C-alpha positions in Angstrom: 33.0 -26.4 -15.3 31.2 -24.8 -12.5 27.8 -25.6 -11.1 26.3 -22.9 -12.8 27.6 -23.6 -15.7 26.6 -27.1 -15.9 23.0 -26.0 -15.1 23.2 -23.5 -17.4 24.3 -26.3 -20.3 21.7 -28.7 -19.2 19.0 -26.2 -19.0 19.6 -25.1 -22.7 19.7 -28.7 -23.6 16.7 -30.2 -21.9 14.4 -27.3 -22.6 14.1 -25.5 -19.3 15.0 -21.7 -20.3 17.0 -20.0 -22.6 17.7 -16.1 -24.3 15.2 -14.5 -25.6 15.1 -13.6 -29.5 18.4 -15.5 -29.6 18.2 -16.1 -33.4 19.0 -12.1 -33.7 22.3 -10.4 -32.8 20.9 -7.4 -31.6 18.4 -9.5 -28.9 18.7 -7.2 -25.6 20.3 -8.8 -22.5 18.3 -9.4 -19.9 15.2 -11.3 -21.2 15.1 -15.3 -21.0 12.2 -17.4 -21.8 11.0 -20.8 -20.6 10.8 -23.7 -22.2 8.3 -26.3 -22.1 10.2 -28.4 -19.1 10.7 -24.6 -17.7 7.1 -24.0 -17.7 5.7 -27.1 -16.4 8.3 -26.6 -13.4 7.5 -23.0 -13.0 3.8 -23.9 -12.8 4.2 -26.8 -10.2 6.3 -24.7 -8.3 3.4 -22.0 -8.6 1.0 -24.7 -7.1 3.2 -25.5 -4.4 3.5 -21.7 -3.7 -0.3 -21.3 -3.4 -0.7 -24.4 -1.6 1.8 -24.0 1.4 1.4 -20.4 1.6 -1.7 -18.7 0.1 -4.2 -21.2 0.8 -3.1 -22.2 4.1 -4.5 -19.0 6.5 -7.4 -18.3 3.3 -5.4 -15.4 1.3 -6.9 -13.8 -1.4 -5.4 -13.4 -4.9 -5.2 -10.8 -7.4 -4.1 -10.3 -10.4 -3.4 -6.6 -11.3 -2.2 -4.6 -14.2 1.2 -4.4 -15.3 1.1 -0.8 -16.8 -0.1 1.6 -13.9 -0.3 5.5 -13.8 2.6 7.6 -12.7 0.4 9.1 -9.9 0.9 5.3 -8.3 4.4 5.5 -8.5 4.7 9.2 -7.1 2.7 7.7 -4.0 4.9 4.6 -3.6 8.0 6.7 -3.8 9.5 5.0 -6.8 9.6 8.3 -9.0 12.2 9.5 -6.7 13.7 7.1 -4.9 13.6 3.7 -7.4 17.3 4.2 -8.5 20.6 2.7 -9.0 24.2 4.5 -8.7 25.8 4.7 -12.3 29.1 5.5 -13.1 30.5 7.0 -16.8 34.2 6.4 -18.0 35.1 9.6 -19.0 37.3 8.5 -22.3 35.4 5.6 -23.7 32.4 6.5 -22.1 31.2 2.9 -20.7 28.3 2.6 -18.2 28.8 0.8 -14.9 26.4 0.1 -11.8 28.7 1.9 -9.4 28.0 -0.3 -6.5 28.2 -3.4 -8.1 31.4 -3.0 -9.8 32.8 -1.6 -6.2 31.8 -4.8 -4.6 33.3 -7.2 -7.5 36.7 -5.8 -7.5 37.2 -4.9 -3.6 34.8 -7.4 -2.1 33.4 -4.7 -0.1 29.3 -4.6 0.3 28.1 -1.6 -0.6 25.0 -0.2 1.6 22.0 0.8 -0.7 21.7 4.1 0.8 25.1 5.6 0.2 25.2 9.2 -1.4 26.8 9.7 -4.7 29.7 11.6 -2.8 30.2 8.5 -0.8 30.3 6.6 -3.4 32.7 8.6 -5.7 35.3 8.3 -2.2 35.2 4.5 -2.4 35.6 4.4 -6.2 38.6 6.9 -5.9 40.0 5.5 -2.5 40.4 2.0 -4.2 42.0 3.2 -6.9 39.3 2.0 -9.6 39.3 2.8 -13.2 37.1 1.9 -16.4 38.1 -2.1 -16.9 37.6 -1.7 -20.7 40.2 1.3 -21.2 41.8 2.4 -17.9 40.1 5.4 -18.3 39.1 7.7 -15.1 35.5 7.5 -14.5 33.1 11.1 -13.9 31.1 11.8 -10.9 28.2 8.9 -10.1 24.9 9.9 -11.0 21.6 7.8 -10.3 19.3 5.8 -13.2 15.9 5.2 -12.9 14.9 1.8 -13.5 11.8 1.9 -14.1 10.3 1.1 -17.9 8.3 4.3 -18.9 5.9 4.1 -21.7 3.2 6.4 -23.4 -0.5 5.4 -23.4 -2.5 6.5 -26.4 -1.8 9.1 -29.0 -0.6 11.6 -26.4 1.4 9.6 -25.1 -0.2 9.9 -21.4 3.0 9.1 -19.1 2.6 5.5 -17.4 4.8 2.9 -16.3 5.7 -0.8 -16.5 5.4 -1.9 -12.7 8.9 -2.7 -11.2 7.1 -4.7 -8.8 3.8 -6.4 -8.1 2.9 -5.1 -4.9 1.8 -1.6 -5.7 -1.7 -3.0 -7.5 -2.5 -5.1 -4.0 -1.8 -1.6 -2.7 -3.9 0.2 -4.3 -6.7 -2.3 -4.3 -6.7 -3.2 -1.0 -9.8 -1.6 0.2 -11.9 -2.9 -2.4 -10.5 -6.3 -1.7 -10.7 -5.8 2.1 -14.8 -4.5 1.7 -16.1 -6.8 -1.0 -14.7 -9.8 0.5 -15.2 -9.0 3.9 -11.9 -9.2 4.8 -10.5 -9.5 8.6 -6.9 -8.3 9.6 -4.6 -10.2 9.7 -5.2 -10.3 5.9 -3.1 -11.6 3.4 -3.2 -10.6 -0.3 -1.3 -12.6 -3.2 -0.2 -11.9 -6.8 1.7 -13.9 -9.2 2.8 -11.9 -12.2 5.5 -10.4 -14.4 7.5 -7.0 -12.9 9.9 -4.9 -15.1 12.9 -3.4 -14.0 15.8 -1.7 -16.6 18.9 -2.9 -14.8 22.2 -1.6 -15.8 24.1 -4.7 -16.2 21.6 -7.8 -16.1 23.7 -11.2 -16.1 23.6 -14.9 -14.9 20.3 -15.8 -17.0 17.7 -16.0 -14.6 19.5 -14.2 -11.7 19.4 -10.8 -12.8 16.4 -10.1 -15.3 14.9 -7.2 -17.2 11.6 -8.8 -17.2 10.5 -11.3 -13.9 8.3 -13.2 -12.0 7.4 -12.3 -8.9 5.2 -14.0 -6.3 4.3 -11.7 -3.6 1.9 -11.7 -0.2 1.3 -8.6 1.4 0.2 -9.3 4.7 -2.1 -6.5 6.1 -2.2 -6.2 9.8 -3.4 -4.3 12.9 0.1 -2.7 14.3 -1.4 -3.0 17.7 -1.8 -6.9 17.8 1.6 -8.1 15.9 1.6 -10.9 18.4 -1.9 -12.0 18.1 -1.2 -15.1 15.6 -3.6 -17.9 16.3 -1.4 -20.6 14.5 2.2 -19.7 16.1 2.2 -22.6 17.9 2.4 -24.8 14.8 5.2 -23.3 13.9 7.1 -22.3 17.2 9.8 -25.0 16.9 10.5 -24.3 13.6 14.1 -23.9 12.8 15.2 -20.5 11.2 18.5 -19.6 10.3 19.3 -16.1 11.2 22.7 -14.0 10.2 23.1 -10.3 10.4 26.5 -8.8 8.7 29.5 -8.2 11.4 27.9 -11.1 13.9 29.6 -14.0 12.3 28.1 -17.4 12.0 24.7 -18.2 11.3 22.5 -18.5 14.4 19.9 -21.6 14.4 16.8 -21.0 16.6 13.6 -21.8 16.5 10.8 -19.3 15.9 9.4 -19.3 19.4 13.2 -18.8 20.9 13.7 -15.9 18.1 11.0 -13.6 19.1 11.6 -14.6 23.2 15.0 -13.5 22.5 14.4 -10.3 20.3 16.2 -11.8 17.3 12.8 -11.2 15.6 10.2 -8.5 16.2 7.2 -10.3 16.9 4.9 -13.0 16.3 3.8 -11.9 13.2 7.0 -11.8 11.1 8.5 -15.0 12.6 4.9 -16.9 11.8 5.8 -15.9 8.2 10.0 -16.9 8.8 8.9 -20.1 9.5 6.4 -20.8 6.8 8.6 -19.7 4.2 11.4 -21.9 5.6 9.4 -25.1 5.3 8.2 -24.2 1.8 11.6 -24.2 0.7 12.1 -27.0 2.7 9.5 -28.9 0.4 11.1 -27.6 -2.8 14.5 -29.6 -2.5 16.6 -26.5 -1.9 18.7 -27.7 1.0 17.8 -25.0 3.9 21.0 -25.8 5.6 22.6 -23.8 3.1 20.2 -20.9 3.7 19.9 -17.8 6.2 17.7 -14.7 6.8 20.1 -11.9 6.6 18.6 -9.0 8.6 19.3 -5.7 6.7 21.1 -2.9 8.2 19.5 0.8 7.9 21.6 1.6 5.1 20.6 -1.7 3.1 17.1 -1.6 3.6 14.9 -0.2 0.7 13.5 3.1 1.3 10.1 1.7 2.1 11.0 -1.1 5.0 11.5 -0.5 8.7 12.9 -3.9 9.1 13.9 -6.3 6.6 15.1 -9.7 6.0 16.7 -11.1 2.7 16.0 -14.9 2.6 19.3 -16.2 0.8 20.0 -19.6 -0.4 24.0 -20.5 -0.7 24.8 -21.5 -4.7 27.8 -21.4 -6.8 27.4 -17.9 -7.6 27.3 -16.9 -4.0 24.7 -16.1 -1.4 21.8 -15.6 -3.8 18.4 -13.6 -2.5 15.1 -15.5 -3.1 12.7 -13.7 -1.3 12.8 -10.0 0.5 10.7 -9.8 3.6 9.9 -6.4 4.7 7.7 -4.8 7.0 6.8 -1.8 5.5 4.7 -0.2 8.5 2.3 2.0 6.7 4.6 3.6 4.2 2.3 2.5 1.3 -1.4 2.7 2.0 -0.2 6.5 4.0 1.6 7.5 0.5 -1.3 6.5 -1.3 -4.1 7.7 0.4 -2.3 11.3 0.6 -1.9 11.4 -3.2 -5.1 9.8 -4.0 -7.0 11.6 -1.5 -8.6 8.6 -0.7 -9.4 7.3 2.6 -7.8 3.8 3.0 -8.4 2.9 6.9 -10.6 0.0 7.7 -12.6 -1.1 10.6 -10.7 -3.7 12.5 -13.5 -6.2 13.7 -11.5 -7.1 16.8 -11.7 -3.9 18.5 -14.3 -2.4 16.1 -11.8 0.6 15.7 -10.6 2.4 12.5 -6.9 1.2 11.4 -4.7 2.4 8.8 -3.1 -1.3 8.5 0.4 -1.8 8.4 2.2 -4.4 5.7 4.5 -7.4 5.9 5.7 -8.6 2.4 7.5 -11.5 1.4 8.3 -10.5 -2.4 9.8 -13.9 -3.8 11.8 -14.0 -6.9 10.1 -17.1 -8.9 13.3 -16.9 -11.4 15.7 -17.2 -9.1 14.3 -19.6 -6.6 13.7 -22.2 -10.0 17.4 -21.7 -10.7 18.3 -22.7 -7.2 16.4 -25.6 -7.3 17.6 -26.8 -10.5 21.4 -26.2 -8.9 20.5 -27.9 -5.4 18.9 -30.7 -7.2 21.5 -31.3 -9.6 24.1 -34.4 -9.2 27.0 -36.2 -11.0 27.3 -39.6 -10.3 29.6 -42.3 -11.7 27.8 -45.3 -12.9 29.8 -48.0 -14.4 32.1 -46.2 -16.9 30.3 -42.7 -17.2 29.1 -39.5 -15.2 25.7 -39.9 -14.7 24.1 -36.1 -14.5 20.6 -36.5 -12.5 18.3 -33.9 -11.5 16.7 -35.3 -8.1 13.7 -33.3 -8.0 10.7 -33.4 -6.2 8.1 -35.9 -7.8 5.8 -32.8 -7.4 8.2 -30.3 -9.0 9.3 -32.4 -12.0 8.3 -31.3 -15.3 7.9 -35.3 -16.6 6.7 -37.7 -13.7 7.4 -40.7 -15.6 9.0 -42.0 -19.3 7.1 -44.6 -20.8 9.9 -46.8 -22.8 9.3 -49.7 -24.9 12.4 -52.2 -25.2 11.8 -52.2 -28.3 8.8 -51.8 -30.8 8.3 -54.9 -32.0 6.5 -58.2 -31.2 3.6 -55.8 -29.7 5.7 -53.8 -27.3 5.7 -50.5 -29.1 1.8 -50.5 -29.4 1.5 -51.7 -25.5 3.6 -49.1 -24.5 1.5 -46.5 -26.4 -1.6 -47.9 -24.7 -0.1 -47.2 -21.1 1.4 -43.8 -22.2 -2.1 -42.5 -23.5 -3.8 -44.2 -19.9 -1.5 -42.2 -17.8 -0.8 -38.8 -19.9 -4.4 -37.9 -19.2 -3.8 -37.3 -15.3 0.4 -37.3 -15.1 3.3 -35.6 -16.8 4.6 -38.4 -18.9 7.0 -38.7 -21.5 6.8 -41.5 -24.3 10.4 -42.3 -25.9 11.3 -45.5 -28.3 14.0 -43.9 -29.9 18.1 -45.6 -28.9 19.6 -47.6 -26.5 17.4 -48.3 -22.9 20.2 -46.6 -21.0 20.2 -43.8 -23.2 16.8 -43.0 -23.0 17.2 -43.3 -19.0 20.2 -40.9 -18.9 17.5 -38.2 -20.9 15.3 -38.7 -18.6 17.2 -38.0 -15.2 18.5 -34.8 -16.9 14.9 -33.5 -17.3 14.5 -34.5 -13.6 11.7 -37.1 -14.2 11.8 -39.9 -11.0 10.2 -43.1 -12.7 11.0 -45.0 -15.8 8.5 -47.5 -17.1 10.0 -50.1 -19.1 7.4 -52.5 -21.3 9.4 -55.5 -22.0 8.9 -59.4 -22.9 7.3 -59.6 -19.5 4.8 -57.2 -19.8 2.8 -59.2 -22.6 3.0 -62.3 -20.4 2.0 -61.3 -17.1 0.9 -57.2 -17.8 3.6 -55.9 -15.5 6.2 -53.4 -16.3 9.6 -52.2 -14.7 9.5 -49.5 -12.7 12.9 -47.8 -12.1 13.7 -44.9 -9.6 15.8 -42.3 -10.7 17.9 -41.7 -7.4 18.7 -45.5 -6.5 18.2 -47.1 -10.3 16.5 -49.8 -8.2 13.6 -51.8 -10.3 10.2 -53.3 -9.3 7.9 -54.8 -11.3 4.1 -53.3 -11.1 1.2 -54.4 -12.3 -0.1 -52.2 -15.4 -3.9 -51.6 -13.3 -1.7 -50.4 -10.5 0.3 -47.7 -12.3 -1.7 -44.6 -12.0 -2.2 -45.2 -8.0 1.7 -45.8 -7.5 2.2 -42.4 -9.4 -0.6 -40.8 -7.3 1.0 -41.9 -4.4 4.4 -40.2 -5.5 3.1 -37.1 -5.7 1.7 -36.7 -2.2 3.8 -33.6 -0.5 5.6 -34.5 2.3 
């Protein structure tokens, strides 16, 4: 069983996530729901994101609408450009996403901006046919991935947003003025986006409805190296990669700018913050890289683009798209809306149409990667112990409260401890089954600690605290438990 399959099994059994509408045979693919443990880790991941990225430099957060007018997506270019190439079998009418089909069958990367004719040639030259019936493919066409909706009885044309950033762009001018903004200004948003994926697969890795954590940094293009806090991250190691260059290059953020590997300090600063953030999530950053995209791979709005990718059992997985979008978005919205979106930069009192650097994070993919990188199997006596070694501040359950037995007052004492702690901490009370089995259930859910109430507790008011990772046990006085747990939540 692969690590992906093991994580999937654990996620289903421990309430992290599961398919939407799974009791119905006609449930559509690409829609997944978070269970209680999944909601907890997701909320804590978002709290960490706000702490390490949003609040660090006083960014502002908005919460935009999920349905937006057609004009927004005309201006953004999504109506004309947000498409994937598809190919249809002439015999059985099966439809496939052409570029992914070629990549899966040949192992070669298909650049995003290849024309239909070039993709047709790749299919033909590689002798690719329909895997279902071995029939020939028809010509490649384009499929727009946005979900169209009709507003009101007249069905006014609108769309579910395919990315969270467009509301940030259309709201920029108002936010800048009302909040007395200064460039560079970071505006962030957490929310759902919707893409009508042709072939969604692998649970959280490719969804039609998914969470994004988006940051758009509005900046003066003349002052991209004017980053006051750059010295705080100049020694942070960035792992840079470009197709065709061979191995990953590990350099400091400062060196990356000096050597021209990254175009300016502003981009390097945010790549460094992103690296530090993911290290705090428990992801093994030695298995990560910033892959610089070629001109053929970049999204239509990007002039410089890096994908933050992490190695998983499914291959290299993109978690964050880091795009320098220049003034593409604000210029498009200004032209379409006929509104002036320039602002005065207090640094030189000159009007400027800001450029934008974007950190577009996939929350669902990030959570899957955290689970996989935290999943361990260890031999304990005569059994295999499956453990999620989650950071305490991300663990859905921080501590389990376990009475060794329920008689002789142990159950009542354990319930009182649970009642006192659950107001401030994520706790779980469990009195069912052997103590060993209860430990295993907590470990599989990622709980860093287990508190056992035993006969000694009734004599000296101490409990046994068991550490998940080392399985070591210590005695702690009951009145000291809250401070013990509080100290464990410190982010280092």
